[in-house]
Structure formats: C-alpha cells, structure tokens
DSSP file (Angstrom, degrees, kcal/mol; ACC not computed):
  #  RESIDUE AA STRUCTURE BP1 BP2  ACC     N-H-->O    O-->H-N    N-H-->O    O-->H-N    TCO  KAPPA ALPHA  PHI   PSI    X-CA   Y-CA   Z-CA
    1    1 A X     >        0   0    0      0, 0.0     4,-2.0     0, 0.0     5,-0.2   0.000 360.0 360.0 360.0 120.2   17.4  -10.0   14.3
    2    2 A X  H  >  +     0   0    0      1,-0.2     4,-3.0     2,-0.2     5,-0.2   0.869 360.0  55.3 -65.2 -41.2   18.9  -12.8   12.3
    3    3 A X  H  > S+     0   0    0      1,-0.2     4,-2.3     2,-0.2    -1,-0.2   0.932 111.7  43.9 -62.1 -45.9   16.4  -12.8    9.4
    4    4 A X  H  > S+     0   0    0      2,-0.2     4,-2.6     1,-0.2     5,-0.3   0.919 114.5  50.1 -64.7 -43.5   17.0   -9.1    8.6
    5    5 A X  H  X S+     0   0    0     -4,-2.0     4,-2.7     1,-0.2    -2,-0.2   0.935 111.2  49.0 -59.8 -47.3   20.8   -9.5    9.0
    6    6 A X  H  X S+     0   0    0     -4,-3.0     4,-2.1     2,-0.2     5,-0.3   0.927 112.9  46.8 -59.2 -47.1   20.8  -12.5    6.7
    7    7 A X  H  X S+     0   0    0     -4,-2.3     4,-2.5    -5,-0.2    -1,-0.2   0.935 116.5  43.0 -62.5 -47.4   18.7  -10.8    4.0
    8    8 A X  H  X S+     0   0    0     -4,-2.6     4,-1.0     1,-0.2    -1,-0.2   0.853 111.7  55.1 -70.3 -33.2   20.8   -7.6    4.1
    9    9 A X  H  < S+     0   0    0     -4,-2.7    -1,-0.2    -5,-0.3    -2,-0.2   0.934 121.1  28.1 -62.8 -45.7   24.1   -9.4    4.2
   10   10 A X  H  < S+     0   0    0     -4,-2.1    57,-2.9    -5,-0.2    -2,-0.2   0.755 134.5  27.2 -89.8 -26.0   23.4  -11.4    1.1
   11   11 A X  H >X S+     0   0    0     -4,-2.5     3,-1.9    -5,-0.3     4,-1.6   0.043  71.3 122.9-130.9  27.7   21.0   -9.1   -0.9
   12   12 A X  T 3< S+     0   0    0     -4,-1.0    -1,-0.1     1,-0.3    -3,-0.1   0.759  74.5  62.8 -61.4 -23.5   21.8   -5.6    0.2
   13   13 A X  T 34 S+     0   0    0      1,-0.2    -1,-0.3    -3,-0.1    -2,-0.1   0.587 114.8  30.0 -79.2  -9.9   22.5   -4.7   -3.5
   14   14 A X  T <4 S+     0   0    0     -3,-1.9     2,-0.7     1,-0.1    -2,-0.2   0.503  99.9  86.6-124.0 -10.1   18.9   -5.5   -4.5
   15   15 A X     <  +     0   0    0     -4,-1.6     3,-0.1     1,-0.2    -1,-0.1  -0.836  47.3 179.1 -94.3 117.6   16.9   -4.6   -1.4
   16   16 A X        +     0   0    0     -2,-0.7     2,-0.3     1,-0.3    -1,-0.2   0.729  68.9  14.4 -89.6 -22.7   16.0   -1.0   -1.4
   17   17 A X        -     0   0    0      2,-0.0     2,-0.4     0, 0.0    -1,-0.3  -0.971  56.1-178.4-155.5 135.5   14.1   -0.9    1.9
   18   18 A X        -     0   0    0     -2,-0.3     2,-0.4    -3,-0.1    -3,-0.0  -0.979   9.6-175.8-137.0 123.0   13.7   -3.3    4.9
   19   19 A X        -     0   0    0     -2,-0.4     2,-0.5     2,-0.0    -2,-0.0  -0.974  13.3-153.6-123.5 130.6   11.4   -2.4    7.7
   20   20 A X        -     0   0    0     -2,-0.4     2,-0.5    10,-0.1    10,-0.1  -0.903  14.5-171.0-101.5 126.3   10.9   -4.5   10.9
   21   21 A X        -     0   0    0     -2,-0.5     8,-0.3     8,-0.2     2,-0.2  -0.971  13.7-140.5-121.1 124.4    7.6   -4.0   12.6
   22   22 A X        -     0   0    0     -2,-0.5     2,-0.3     6,-0.1     6,-0.1  -0.530  19.7-167.6 -82.0 150.9    6.9   -5.4   16.0
   23   23 A X        -     0   0    0      4,-0.5     3,-0.5    -2,-0.2     2,-0.2  -0.783  24.7 -92.4-128.5 174.2    3.5   -7.0   16.8
   24   24 A X  S >  S+     0   0    0     -2,-0.3     3,-0.8     1,-0.2    -1,-0.0  -0.514  98.4  21.0 -87.6 157.9    1.7   -8.1   19.9
   25   25 A X  T 3  S-     0   0    0      1,-0.2    -1,-0.2    -2,-0.2     0, 0.0   0.816 133.2 -55.8  58.1  37.0    1.8  -11.6   21.4
   26   26 A X  T 3  S+     0   0    0     -3,-0.5    -1,-0.2     1,-0.2    -2,-0.1   0.761  78.5 179.8  74.2  25.2    5.0  -12.6   19.7
   27   27 A X    <   +     0   0    0     -3,-0.8    -4,-0.5    13,-0.1     2,-0.3  -0.379   7.0 176.3 -60.9 133.1    3.9  -11.9   16.1
   28   28 A X        +     0   0    0     -6,-0.1    12,-2.3    -2,-0.1     2,-0.4  -0.778  11.7 155.4-141.5  95.4    6.7  -12.7   13.6
   29   29 A X  E     -A   39   0A   0     -2,-0.3     2,-0.5    -8,-0.3    10,-0.2  -0.948  27.8-154.7-119.5 141.2    5.6  -12.3   10.0
   30   30 A X  E     -A   38   0A   0      8,-2.8     7,-3.7    -2,-0.4     8,-1.6  -0.977  16.2-175.1-116.6 120.0    7.9  -11.6    7.0
   31   31 A X  E     -A   36   0A   0     -2,-0.5     2,-0.5     5,-0.3     5,-0.2  -0.959   6.7-172.3-119.3 130.1    6.1   -9.8    4.2
   32   32 A X  E >  S-A   35   0A   0      3,-2.9     3,-2.0    -2,-0.4    -2,-0.0  -0.988  75.8 -15.0-123.6 124.8    7.8   -9.1    0.8
   33   33 A X  T 3  S-     0   0    0     -2,-0.5    -1,-0.2     1,-0.3     3,-0.1   0.901 128.9 -54.0  49.3  46.8    6.0   -6.9   -1.8
   34   34 A X  T 3  S+     0   0    0      1,-0.2     2,-0.5    -3,-0.1    -1,-0.3   0.617 116.4 116.8  65.0  15.4    2.7   -7.3    0.2
   35   35 A X  E <  S-A   32   0A   0     -3,-2.0    -3,-2.9     0, 0.0     2,-0.4  -0.960  70.6-119.4-116.5 129.6    3.1  -11.2    0.0
   36   36 A X  E     +A   31   0A   0     -2,-0.5    -5,-0.3    -5,-0.2     3,-0.1  -0.512  33.3 173.1 -68.9 120.8    3.5  -13.2    3.2
   37   37 A X  E     +     0   0A   0     -7,-3.7     2,-0.3    -2,-0.4    -6,-0.2   0.816  68.0   4.0 -95.7 -40.2    6.8  -15.0    3.1
   38   38 A X  E     -A   30   0A   0     -8,-1.6    -8,-2.8     9,-0.0     2,-0.4  -0.994  59.6-171.5-148.5 141.5    6.8  -16.5    6.6
   39   39 A X  E  >  -A   29   0A   0     -2,-0.3     4,-2.0   -10,-0.2     6,-0.2  -0.971  16.4-160.7-137.7 121.7    4.3  -16.5    9.5
   40   40 A X  H  >>S+     0   0    0    -12,-2.3     4,-2.4    -2,-0.4     5,-0.6   0.875  98.5  55.5 -63.2 -37.3    5.0  -17.7   13.0
   41   41 A X  H  45S+     0   0    0      1,-0.2    -1,-0.2     2,-0.2   -12,-0.1   0.907 108.9  46.4 -62.9 -42.0    1.2  -18.0   13.6
   42   42 A X  H  45S+     0   0    0      1,-0.2    -1,-0.2     2,-0.1    -2,-0.2   0.881 121.3  36.1 -68.7 -38.3    0.8  -20.3   10.5
   43   43 A X  H  <5S-     0   0    0     -4,-2.0    -2,-0.2     2,-0.2    -1,-0.2   0.698  99.2-132.1 -89.5 -20.2    3.7  -22.5   11.4
   44   44 A X  T  <5S+     0   0    0     -4,-2.4     2,-0.3    -5,-0.2    -3,-0.2   0.633  78.0  68.5  77.7  13.5    3.3  -22.4   15.2
   45   45 A X  S   <S-     0   0    0     -5,-0.6    -2,-0.2    -6,-0.2    -1,-0.2  -0.982  88.0 -94.5-155.5 162.2    7.0  -21.7   15.7
   46   46 A X        -     0   0    0     -2,-0.3     2,-0.0     1,-0.1    -7,-0.0  -0.509  57.5 -90.4 -75.8 152.0    9.6  -19.1   15.2
   47   47 A X        -     0   0    0     -2,-0.2    -1,-0.1     1,-0.1     3,-0.1  -0.339  41.3-118.5 -63.3 141.0   11.7  -19.5   12.0
   48   48 A X    >>  -     0   0    0      1,-0.2     3,-2.2    -3,-0.1     4,-0.5  -0.368  48.4 -73.1 -72.0 159.9   14.8  -21.6   12.2
   49   49 A X  T 34 S+     0   0    0      1,-0.3    -1,-0.2     2,-0.1   -46,-0.0  -0.344 121.7   6.4 -55.8 127.8   18.2  -19.9   11.6
   50   50 A X  T 3> S+     0   0    0     -3,-0.1     4,-2.2    -2,-0.1    -1,-0.3   0.330  97.5 113.1  81.9  -7.2   18.5  -19.3    7.8
   51   51 A X  H <> S+     0   0    0     -3,-2.2     4,-2.3     2,-0.2     5,-0.2   0.915  76.6  46.4 -66.5 -44.4   14.9  -20.3    7.1
   52   52 A X  H  X S+     0   0    0     -4,-0.5     4,-2.6     1,-0.2    -1,-0.2   0.908 112.4  52.0 -65.2 -40.5   13.6  -16.9    6.1
   53   53 A X  H  > S+     0   0    0      2,-0.2     4,-2.7     1,-0.2    -2,-0.2   0.916 109.8  49.0 -60.7 -43.8   16.7  -16.4    3.9
   54   54 A X  H  X S+     0   0    0     -4,-2.2     4,-2.5     2,-0.2    -2,-0.2   0.908 111.4  48.9 -63.6 -42.3   16.1  -19.7    2.1
   55   55 A X  H  X S+     0   0    0     -4,-2.3     4,-2.0     2,-0.2     5,-0.2   0.909 112.0  49.8 -62.5 -41.4   12.4  -18.9    1.5
   56   56 A X  H  X>S+     0   0    0     -4,-2.6     4,-3.4     2,-0.2     5,-1.0   0.932 111.0  48.8 -62.2 -46.6   13.4  -15.5    0.1
   57   57 A X  H  X5S+     0   0    0     -4,-2.7     4,-0.9     1,-0.2    -2,-0.2   0.928 112.2  48.6 -59.1 -46.1   16.0  -17.1   -2.2
   58   58 A X  H  <5S+     0   0    0     -4,-2.5    -1,-0.2     1,-0.2    -2,-0.2   0.870 123.5  30.4 -63.1 -37.8   13.5  -19.6   -3.5
   59   59 A X  H  <5S+     0   0    0     -4,-2.0    -2,-0.2    -5,-0.2    -1,-0.2   0.833 136.6  11.8 -93.5 -35.1   10.8  -17.1   -4.1
   60   60 A X  H  <5S+     0   0    0     -4,-3.4    -3,-0.2    -5,-0.2    -2,-0.1   0.599 119.4  50.8-123.1 -15.0   12.5  -13.9   -5.0
   61   61 A X    ><< +     0   0    0     -5,-1.0     3,-2.1    -4,-0.9     2,-0.3   0.149  59.3 140.7-122.6  22.0   16.2  -14.3   -5.6
   62   62 A X  T 3  S+     0   0    0      1,-0.3     3,-0.1    -5,-0.2    -4,-0.1  -0.506  84.6  11.5 -65.3 126.3   16.6  -17.1   -8.1
   63   63 A X  T 3  S+     0   0    0     -2,-0.3     2,-0.6     1,-0.3    -1,-0.3   0.392  98.9 122.8  86.5  -3.6   19.4  -16.1  -10.5
   64   64 A X    <   -     0   0    0     -3,-2.1    -1,-0.3    -7,-0.1     2,-0.1  -0.820  62.3-127.0 -94.3 125.5   20.4  -13.2   -8.3
   65   65 A X        -     0   0    0     -2,-0.6     2,-0.2    -3,-0.1     3,-0.1  -0.414  25.0-109.8 -69.3 143.1   24.1  -13.3   -7.2
   66   66 A X        -     0   0    0      1,-0.1   -55,-0.2    -2,-0.1   -56,-0.1  -0.502  45.8 -91.7 -70.1 141.9   24.8  -13.0   -3.5
   67   67 A X        -     0   0    0    -57,-2.9     2,-0.4    -2,-0.2    -1,-0.1  -0.326  41.0-147.3 -58.3 128.9   26.5   -9.7   -2.5
   68   68 A X              0   0    0      1,-0.1    -1,-0.1    -3,-0.1    -3,-0.0  -0.848 360.0 360.0-100.8 135.2   30.3  -10.0   -2.6
   69   69 A X              0   0    0     -2,-0.4    -1,-0.1     0, 0.0    -2,-0.1   0.424 360.0 360.0 -92.9 360.0   32.4   -8.0   -0.1
C-alpha cells in the first residue's frame, strides 16, 4: 500500500502506530487521531500517488523533518 509506505518512509520517527483496516466495497479511508484525512467515498476516487502523504504533511507534519536514513 503506497500511502502507508510513504507515511512510514518519511515519518517513521514520529508515527508510533499505523494500522490498515480493510473495508467492504472498496472503502479507502485514512484516519489520523480519530480525524478523517482522506476518504475515497467523499472524493469518488482512490487517492493519487503521494496525495495522502501531502495531506498528512499539510495537516500534521508542518515543521517536522523527514526521516533521514
């Protein structure tokens, strides 16, 4: 799953837990701290590559450095 990979690749040093939960009928929702970050149902489409990561950065990671390897 690209969204999970992107988040963990860049922010593994600040994410303590990431859980992927499957849903019926192609559900794809990303929830952070009980707040909906992205919803396939709301947008009518699957997230584009990097879209969830960009939404996460804008809402939760301003000022947080990307993980350096």
